[in-house]
N, C-alpha and C positions, 0 to 999 in steps of 0.2 A: 504494500500500500504506500503510495507516494504522499509525502507530507509537504505542504506549502510553507513558505517562509513566514507567512502571516498567521499560521495556525498556533494558537496559544497552548503550549504543552508543559512548560517548566514552572515548577513552584518557585517561590522566592529564594529558598535555600540553594537550589540548583542554579538558578539564574545568577545569584551572587557569586557562587563558586566559578561558574563559567566566565564571568567578567572579572573575577579577582578582586571583588569589593565586599565590604560587610553588608549584611541585609539592611542595616539601618540606612546605608547610602541609597539603596533602591527606594526605600520609603521617603527619604528626603527628596530625591529626584522626582518622585511622583508628586509630592506635596508642592514642589516648585514648578510643576508643569513641564518637566523635561522628558518625562516618560509616562505613558498611560497604558499600563497592562490591562488585559482583559480580566474579567472576574468570572469565577465559576458561579453556579446557582447559589452556592453557600457563601459567596463573597470572597473566596480565596483568590489571590492574585495569580494570574497565569501569564507567563511570558513566552513570546514567539521568538523564532530565530531573528526576525527583524528587530524585535525589542532588544535582544542581546547585542546585535550590531550597533544599535543606537546607544545602548548603555556603554559599550566599549568606546564609542565616539565621545560620549560625555566624559568618561574617565580620562581619555587622551587629552581632551581640552583642559580638564582640571589640572592634569600633570604639567601642562604648558603654562599654567598660571592664569587661565581665563576664569573670571568670576561667573556666578550663576546667571546673572543678567546677560553677560556676553555669550555664554553657552547657549542660552535660549535664543538669542538673536542669530547666532551661527546656525543652529539647528533649523530655525524658521527659514532662513535664507536657503539652506541646503534642500529643505522640503519644497520650497517654492521653485527652486531650480529643477528638481526632479519632476515636479508637476509640469513645468514648461517643456522639458525634454520629452516627457511622455505625450503631451499634446502635439508636439511637433512631429513625433514619430507616428502618431495615430493617423491612419489613412482617412478615417471618417471626418476628421477636422479639416481636410483639404478641400 
């Protein structure tokens, strides 16, 4: 069975381990709007491969000394750029 990068599968402990950060950092990043994991029916956070990639980007930016507001801006611009590239590549928009 093939899994998509957007499929939420990892709990917070596994996601933190994959990214090499404490679980508290994931909660902080979510509270600051840098990461929005899916939630199970019971309210448990579930992280996808895309979430893990974003989390790694956040930690890279933090290690470079970028503050939370700066990280949010960088991520917003990267998301906007990806959306524009997707629209440009989409044949239905031509």
